[in-house]
C-alpha positions in Angstrom: -15.5 6.4 20.7 -14.0 10.1 21.7 -10.7 11.3 21.7 -8.4 14.5 19.9 -6.9 14.7 16.4 -3.9 16.9 16.1 -1.8 17.3 12.3 1.4 18.3 13.3 0.5 19.7 17.0 -2.6 21.8 15.7 -6.0 21.0 16.4 -8.0 20.1 13.4 -11.6 21.4 15.4 -13.1 25.3 14.3 -9.5 25.6 12.6 -10.1 26.8 8.7 -6.7 27.3 8.3 -5.2 24.2 8.6 -6.8 23.1 5.5 -3.6 24.5 3.5 -1.8 21.8 5.0 -4.2 18.9 4.3 -5.0 17.2 0.4 -7.8 14.9 0.5 -8.7 12.4 -2.5 -12.4 11.0 -1.8 -13.0 7.0 -2.5 -16.6 8.3 -3.9 -17.1 11.2 -6.5 -18.6 14.6 -5.9 -18.2 16.3 -9.1 -19.3 19.4 -11.3 -19.5 16.7 -14.5 -20.2 19.8 -16.7 -16.6 21.4 -15.6 -13.7 19.9 -17.3 -10.7 18.8 -15.6 -8.8 22.1 -15.3 -11.7 23.5 -14.8 -12.6 21.7 -11.4 -8.7 21.3 -10.4 -7.7 25.3 -11.0 -11.0 26.1 -9.3 -10.1 24.5 -6.0 -6.4 25.5 -6.3 -8.2 28.7 -6.3 -9.9 28.7 -3.4 -6.7 27.7 -1.2 -6.1 31.5 -2.1 -3.3 31.1 -4.5 -3.7 34.0 -7.5 -4.7 33.8 -10.3 -1.2 32.7 -12.1 -0.2 30.4 -9.3 -2.8 28.3 -9.5 -2.8 28.3 -13.1 0.5 26.8 -12.3 0.5 24.5 -9.8 -3.6 23.1 -11.6 -1.0 22.1 -14.9 1.5 21.0 -12.8 -0.8 18.7 -10.4 -2.5 18.1 -14.1 0.6 16.9 -15.8 2.1 14.7 -13.0 -0.8 12.1 -13.0 -0.9 12.2 -16.1 -4.0 13.9 -17.4 -2.9 16.6 -19.8 -4.6 14.9 -22.9 -8.0 15.0 -20.7 -7.6 18.6 -19.2 -10.0 19.7 -21.1 -12.8 17.4 -21.4 -15.6 17.5 -19.4 -15.8 15.3 -16.5 -18.9 13.8 -17.0 -17.1 11.9 -20.0 -14.1 10.5 -18.0 -13.9 6.9 -17.1 -13.6 5.7 -13.5 -9.8 5.9 -13.9 -9.5 9.1 -14.8 -12.2 10.8 -11.8 -9.7 9.1 -9.6 -6.4 10.9 -11.0 -8.3 14.3 -11.9 -9.3 14.0 -8.0 -5.3 13.5 -7.3 -4.7 16.4 -8.8 -6.8 18.2 -7.0 -5.2 17.2 -3.9 -1.7 17.4 -4.5 -2.0 20.6 -5.8 -2.0 22.7 -3.2 1.6 20.9 -2.1 -0.1 19.7 0.9 2.6 18.6 4.4 -0.4 15.9 4.7 -2.4 13.9 2.2 -5.3 11.7 3.1 -6.3 9.2 0.3 -9.3 7.1 0.3 -9.2 4.0 -2.3 -7.0 5.7 -4.4 -6.6 3.5 -7.5 -9.8 2.6 -7.5 -10.7 2.3 -11.3 -7.7 2.4 -12.9 -6.5 0.3 -15.3 -3.3 -1.8 -14.1 -0.8 1.4 -16.2 -2.2 3.9 -13.9 -2.1 1.7 -10.7 1.8 0.7 -11.1 2.4 5.2 -12.0 -0.1 6.2 -9.2 1.8 4.0 -6.9 4.9 5.4 -7.9 3.7 8.7 -6.8 2.4 8.1 -3.7 5.8 6.4 -2.6 7.8 9.1 -4.0 5.3 11.9 -2.3 6.7 9.9 1.4 9.7 10.1 0.1 10.1 13.4 -0.3 8.7 13.7 3.4 5.4 14.3 3.0 2.9 11.8 5.3 0.4 9.8 3.2 -1.9 8.2 4.6 -4.3 5.5 2.1 -7.4 4.1 3.8 -7.7 1.2 1.4 -9.2 -2.9 1.4 -7.0 -3.9 -1.8 -4.4 -5.1 0.5 -1.0 -6.4 -1.3 -1.3 -2.8 -3.2 -1.0 -1.7 0.5 2.1 -3.8 0.5 3.3 -1.7 -2.5 2.6 1.8 -1.4 4.1 1.9 2.3 6.7 0.2 5.1 4.1 1.6 7.8 0.7 -0.9 7.8 -2.6 -0.3 10.4 -5.4 -3.1 10.1 -8.7 -2.3 11.8 -11.9 -3.9 11.9 -14.9 -2.9 12.6 -13.2 0.6 14.1 -10.4 -1.5 16.4 -7.3 -2.3 16.1 -5.5 -5.0 14.8 -1.9 -4.4 15.2 0.3 -1.5 13.6 4.0 -1.8 12.1 5.4 -3.4 8.8 4.1 -6.1 7.6 7.5 -8.7 9.2 6.1 -6.9 12.4 2.2 -7.1 12.4 3.8 -11.0 11.6 5.6 -11.7 14.4 2.5 -11.0 16.4 0.7 -14.0 15.1 3.9 -16.4 15.0 2.3 -18.7 17.6 0.3 -19.5 13.7 2.0 -21.6 11.5 4.3 -20.5 8.9 4.2 -21.8 5.1 7.6 -21.5 3.2 8.0 -22.6 0.3 11.6 -23.6 -1.6 12.8 -24.9 -5.1 16.1 -26.2 -4.8 18.0 -29.0 -6.8 18.3 -31.6 -3.9 14.9 -32.0 -3.2 14.6 -35.1 -0.9 18.0 -34.1 0.8 17.1 -31.3 2.5 13.3 -32.8 3.2 15.4 -35.4 4.7 17.2 -32.6 7.3 13.9 -30.0 8.2 11.7 -33.2 9.7 14.8 -33.9 12.3 13.4 -30.4 13.7 11.1 -30.4 16.5 9.4 -26.3 14.9 8.7 -28.0 11.1 5.2 -28.9 11.5 5.1 -30.4 7.6 7.0 -31.4 4.2 4.8 -31.5 1.6 6.7 -32.9 -1.1 6.5 -32.2 -4.9 9.4 -34.3 -6.5 8.2 -32.9 -10.2 8.1 -29.1 -9.5 11.3 -29.6 -7.8 9.9 -28.5 -4.8 8.8 -28.7 -0.6 6.8 -26.4 1.3 7.4 -26.1 4.7 5.1 -25.2 8.1 6.5 -24.4 11.1 5.5 -22.6 14.6 8.5 -20.8 14.9 9.1 -19.2 11.9 11.8 -16.6 13.4 14.3 -19.6 13.6 13.2 -21.7 11.1 14.7 -19.0 8.7 18.4 -18.9 10.7 18.9 -22.3 10.6 18.1 -22.2 6.8 21.6 -21.0 5.3 23.5 -23.4 7.0 21.5 -26.4 6.3 21.4 -25.6 2.6 25.8 -24.1 3.2 26.5 -27.7 4.6 24.7 -29.7 2.2 25.6 -28.1 -0.8 21.8 -27.8 -2.1 20.9 -24.7 -4.8 18.4 -22.6 -3.9 15.9 -21.4 -7.1 13.1 -19.8 -5.0 11.7 -19.3 -1.3 8.8 -18.0 -0.8 5.9 -17.5 1.8 1.8 -17.3 1.2 1.3 -17.0 4.6 3.8 -13.9 4.5 1.7 -11.0 3.0 -0.6 -8.2 4.1 -3.9 -9.9 2.8 -2.6 -13.8 5.1 -2.1 -11.3 8.3 -5.2 -9.2 8.3 -6.8 -13.1 8.1 -5.2 -14.1 11.4 -5.6 -11.2 13.2 -9.9 -11.4 12.5 -10.1 -14.9 13.4 
């Protein structure tokens, strides 16, 4: 492959000054394990040229942001995988970069840590920072960002939000599961349309699963059917309308 990489119109090749605008949290560990978490974050922050007092304050704030204050004085060699991920994230944000590259940032975190880190990443995006997340855990990507780039073996498959990407594969049938109070009525009405390929009916659960090859038309039509026939919808979801399903479709 070939091309150029620019960040905010500035070249990155042979331009060490741009490093102050970038933050990077790698997937793989690269620690001096004898250092404490505090020493690690503070030392790297100093390397960006901050004076001792400012580096100290920035390191403290970053460690607090990732909820590692209670462990900052401990040696990194004794950290769990999730703790190492969080201290790496702290060093990536301590110098307040404009652009963040996060490689598998949730790797090894417990459920609480994952939830808090996702909230932090979304918050940084809302604050105006550019946050690029590389991850193979697709349902977590959906929680972190609205803009998705799917790559398979170095080739771009799709770019956009999940709904825009889903439109690229509308030739593939979409399944929609509906729980409602008049399942038999809704089933009979839906079967009148050519784009409805099949309807799986489950009376015990009070739900049906519809397969359609024109999702846009289906979703526009459904509210009118529901209103005209006094059907109460309890829930509606699509097992196909998630990033994992979209990726599977596109790599076939």
